[in-house]
N, C-alpha and C positions, 0 to 999 in steps of 0.2 A: 553112590557114595564109595569110593575105592577105599576098600580095606587092605590094600598091599602094603606090608612092612617098608619101613624107608630101606632105600638100596642105594649103596655107593656107587659112585659114577665118575668116570675119569674126565676130571676137567682141570684146568691151570687155574689157580686161584687169582682172583681179580685184585688189582692193586689195594694195599691197605689189610688185605685178610690176614697174611702172616703177622703183621703188627699187632694187630687186634686179638687174635688167638694167642699171642705171647704175652699180652697185658694181662689176659686173663690168667693164662697158666701162671704167669707170676703171683698172682693175689690167691690161685689155689694152693700154691706152693709154700706159701710164707707160714712160717710154724707157728707164731703166737697168734695170728685169726684161727689157724685149725684146731689149736689147743682150745681157745676160748669158745668154738663153736660146740666140740662135743663134750666141754665141760657143761654147756648151758643146757644141753638136750642128752647127754650120756648116749649119742649116736655121732658117727663121723659125718659129716657133711661134705662129702666127695663127689656128688654125681657129675658125670663127664659135661663137658659144654658145646653145645651147637649155636654157631652165630647166625644170623640169616640177614642177608643185603638186599631190601626192598627193592634196591634201583635194577638189580640185577635177577630177582627171586630166585637166588641161588644160597645154598645154606652149606656150612663147612665144619668140621671138628678136625681135632687133632688125632692121628693115628698114633695107637697107645703104644706102639712097637718103634715107627720109625721118627715120630714127631713130626710128620709131613702134614699139609694141610689136605684133608679128604672131602670132596662134595657128597653131601648125601641129600636125597630127596624126601621131604615130609610127607606124611599119609596125607588123603583129601581132608581127613577129618581133623587135620593140625594147621590151623590158621595162623600166620607168624603174629607171635606175640613175646612178651617177655613172661615166661611160665616154665613150669615143669611137664615135659612131655614124655612117653614113653618111646624109647629107640632101642631096636634089637631086644625088646622084651626087658628094658631096665631103664629106669628113671633118668633121664638127661634135662639139663637146663637148657634152654633157648632163651635167646638174648637176641635183640633185633640191633643191627647196625644203623646209624653211628652209636658206639658206646659212649657212656658219658663222661666227660672230658677229664674231669678232676677222678683223682685217684679214690677219694673218699664217697663219692658219688657212684661210681663203679662198684667199689667194695659194698656199699650198701644195698646195690643192686642184685650184685653176685650173692650175698648169703643171705638175703631176703627169698630169693628164687632157689636157692639150695635148701633151705627150711621146706619150703612147699614140697621138695621131692621126698623128704621124711616126714611129713605130717601123718601119714596114715599110718606108718609103723610106731607113731607117737599115741595111734588112737583119737587121733583129732583130724577127723576127715573134712574135707572143703565141705563149708555150707554159705550160702549167699542169703543175707538178711535182706528184707523188704524194707529198707529206710527212707523211704520215699518222704516221711514227715519231716525229715531234715531240710527239706526245699520251702518247709513253710516259714511264715515270719517268725512264728513263735519258736519253732524248731532251731533254726538258725540263731535267732537271740540267745537262746541260753546254750546252745553249743558253744557259741563263741565266746560266752563269759566262764564256760566250764573249761575252755581251752587257756585261757587267759589265768584262770584259779591253778590249773594244772604247772602250766610255766612258770609260776610264780612259787608254788610247793617246792618245784624241780631245784630252781636257784636258791630256796633257801638254805642257809646254812645252821640257824636255829631250829633245833627239832619241834619245838613249840608253835613256831610260826608256820613250818611246813605244813603239820597237822591240820591247823587252822585253813590254811589254802585248800586243803584235801576236801576238808570238811565244806566249804565252799562248793568247791566243784561237784561234790555228789550232792548237795542242795540244787544246784541248777540243773544236774541231770534229773533230779525228781520233778523238778518243774517242766522241763520238757516230756518228761512221760507223763504228767499231769495235762498238758497242753494237747497231746497228741489224740486224736479220734479214738473214740470209745471203743474197745476192743482190737486195738491195733498192736498191742504188746510191744510197744516203741523200743523199750530197754533191752527187751528180749531179742528184737531183729537186730538190735545194734551188737548184742553182746556175740552174735554168730559172726557178723564180720570183725571185731575185735580179736575173735579166738581166730579166723583165718587170716586176714590181711593184717591185721593187727600185730599177732604174735611173729609174722613173717617179717614185718617193718621193725619190731622189737629186735630181732636177730641179727638184720642187717644191720643197723644201727650200733648194736654191742657188739658184734664181731669186727664191723668196719674200725670201732674206737681201738680196738685190740692192736690192730695194724698200725696205729699212730700213737696218739698219747694217753691212750688207755681210758679216757674217759667220755663216755657217749652222750653226757647231760647237754652241754652247750649246743650240740647239731640237733637234739631233740626238742630243746627250748626254741632254737631257730627255726625248726620244722612247724612248731606250733603258732609262731608269730606269722609265718609264711602262710599258713593255714587260714588266720584270721581274715583274709581279704579273698578267699577262694571262691571263684564262680558257684561250684556246686560241692555239696557236702554229701549227696546220696550215697554215694559207695565210698567216698576217699576220706571221711573222716576218720575212719580206723588208722587211717596210715599215718594221722598224727596222735589220735588219743590211746592206741595201742600200744606204741614205745612208752609214752610217759606212764599209763598205770603200769606197765611192766617194769621199767626204772624204779618207781617209787615203792613197786612190791619187793625188789630189790633191797632198797633200804630198810625195811622192816621187817622182813621175811624172804630171806635169800634162799630158802627150798620150796617157794611156792610152786615152781614149775613141776614139782614132783607129782603134785596131785590133780592135774589138770584132766579133765575130761569132756567130752563134748557138751555137757552142762553147766561149763564152768564159766563164772562171769566176772572179769577182771576187778570193775568197779566195786562189786560185792565182797571179791576177796580182800581188797584195799581195806575197804570199809569195817572188816573184821579185824585186821590188823590195827587200824587206828583205834578201835576200843570204843567207839562210841558213834551212834547214830541219832539224827536230829531229823525232825518233820520240816519236810519243804514248805509247809502253810507259815506264812509271816516273814519269811527270810529275803524277800525282792531287795530289802534295803540294803542287804549285803552287796549287792551289786554296783554299789557306789563306789566299792573300792578297785572296782575293775573296769570302770567305764560305762555302767550300764545305761545312761542316758545318750552318749554317743552310739552305741550299738542299735539301740532302739530305732534312734533318728535314722541311721543308715539301711536299717532292715525294712522301715517303714517306705523308704523310697523305692529299695528292692522291690518290695511287693507290689508296686503300682507297674514298676518296668515289667515284673514279671507277668503280670496278668495281660499286658499288650502282647509279649512274646508267647504265652499260651495260646491265646486266641489265634495267632499267626501260625502257629505249628498244628493246630487241631484243623485250620483250614488247610495247610500243606499234605497233611497225613491221615485226615479223617473225611476228606471231601469225596464226592463221587468219582473224579478222575484219578485219585490214588491208586497205586499198583499195590495189590496184598497177595504176598508169597506166603503159602502153607509151609508150618515147618513140623519137622517130625523128630531128627536127632541132629539139632543144630550145633555148631561149632561157632564161637563168636569170638571176635578180638575187638577190643573197645579201648577208649579211654577213660578210665574211671573217674576223672576229673571235671567230667563236663555234662554228668547226667542230667535231663530235665524230665521230671514226672508229670504225666498228664492224668492225674488220678487213676480212674479204673481202666481207663484206654490203654495204660502201660507207661513206658519211658522211652524218651527220644535219646538216641545216643550218637554223639557226634563227635569222631567220626566212627563208623563201624565197618566191619568186614565179618560177613556171615557166608558159612558153607553150607550146604545140604545137598538131599539127594536129588534137588534139581540144579546145582551148580553153585557159583559164588556170586554174590554181591558186596560189592565195595561203594559205600555211601559218605564221602567226605563231608556231604553238607548234613549228614544225619540219616536217621531211621527210626520208625516207631516200633519197637518189641511190646508184644502184648504182656501182661502182668504174668502170663502162663509159658511164656515164650513158645508158644502154638503158632504165632501169626507175625509177620515181619511187613510194613509198609513203607514204601517209599512215595515221594512227591510225584504226581503225573504231570498234565501239561505237556510241554513241549518234549515228545520222547521219540528218537529215532534208533534204527536198526532193523535186523532181520534176521532169521535163523536162530543161530547162537549168540550174537554179540547186538546188546542194546544198551543205550545210554539214555538218561534224561538228567532232570535237573540236579546237579551234585551226585548222580551215581552212575555206576556202569553194573550191567547183568551179564555173565556168562552163563549159560546153559550147557548143562551136560546133554549128551547123546540121550535123543529120546523124548526131551521136552520141548516145549513150544510155546511161546507167547503170542498172544492175537487181541485185537480188540474184540470186544463181545457187550454187544449194545452200546450203553455209553460209557463203559470201563474196559478193564482188562481182563483176560482170563489164562491162568497159567495150566496148561495140559501135559500128563504124561502119556506116552505110548503113540505118539504121533511124530513123524517128522516133518519140516517145512519140506515143500515140494524142491524138486532139483533145480527148477528155473529160479527160485527165492535164494537157494544155497549160492548159486553160481552169480547172481547179482550182488551179494555183500559184497560190500569194498574191505579190502584187506587192510 
């Protein structure tokens, strides 16, 4: 794995790079959003931006002096993704091209990633919760009802009605916790993601609105409605619930952000501000207000389809011909909206790009990551390649120098410290 820093290289920017950089610069320089961002967190959100073009595999930033587009090379352990990276020893926002088409969507993404660049300063280090329970029938049912109640609470003008909807949302959350496997600490795991991606998305939505009509509520309500039909909630639910709880806290406790810590739980903070708590037992009837009959029927059918898909994924990634790659210090890029848990075996990420000491794997058709991120598995079967370049059903593998992939018995073996024979390297197609 290369640990060399990002280096500036002399290249001519490809078509569209200058325009994309200008769009981002316009957002970053807008006075009202900059002021709103700093007022939210007491810190300037002004990390420089790098744009990555997947079609040319080049990355670009503006020269701070001349304003010209300058190409940079990302480190080996920095797979392209919308994220915050270290560049020349300082945080930088990395955004993938093409950028979102609308101003609001781009502004939300931009300020979301800007928050990730200051969260360490705020004492809110990144933490990934294990929320596999959100793919279960019960987990999805109660989450969808919770999001519907949150949307009603945000939309309510009457304070009493808003508090009633919040109470229902918290009841559904408690029911979800009760339905999870014993010892899973479901809500604690959800709180980790709400502190991480939820607070980032809350920031993105709030600051983006400051550049428009100033009201982030309609966009968050719309996002909750869109999330209601999401394929997966495993990691993406916090993008909807985090902003909702944040805005409701803004309504009743404007200074709530000042006391956040690595143990803070946004729903618990809101429950304290709401002034009362209810036991989850016996509250299922409340669900009629939010369409519980419809949601249950849909999730019952989804559970049947899920069982069939789970069997197929187990065959693909846990079969004897699957290719298993050990992980030491992986860097991973993935779509948080499409995760599929396979219980103790891990989670299928579709698509996914993984870099480690052995090289880079890109799997458009998905790959299985073990729960502890120590093992990566892709489908075997029709596998072609030699030396450093391999491809299989929906994936490609580029091996670093000194690593080799070979047939071993009925499966495959990845080894280090050996190189392919010269005649094999020469025979590899270009």
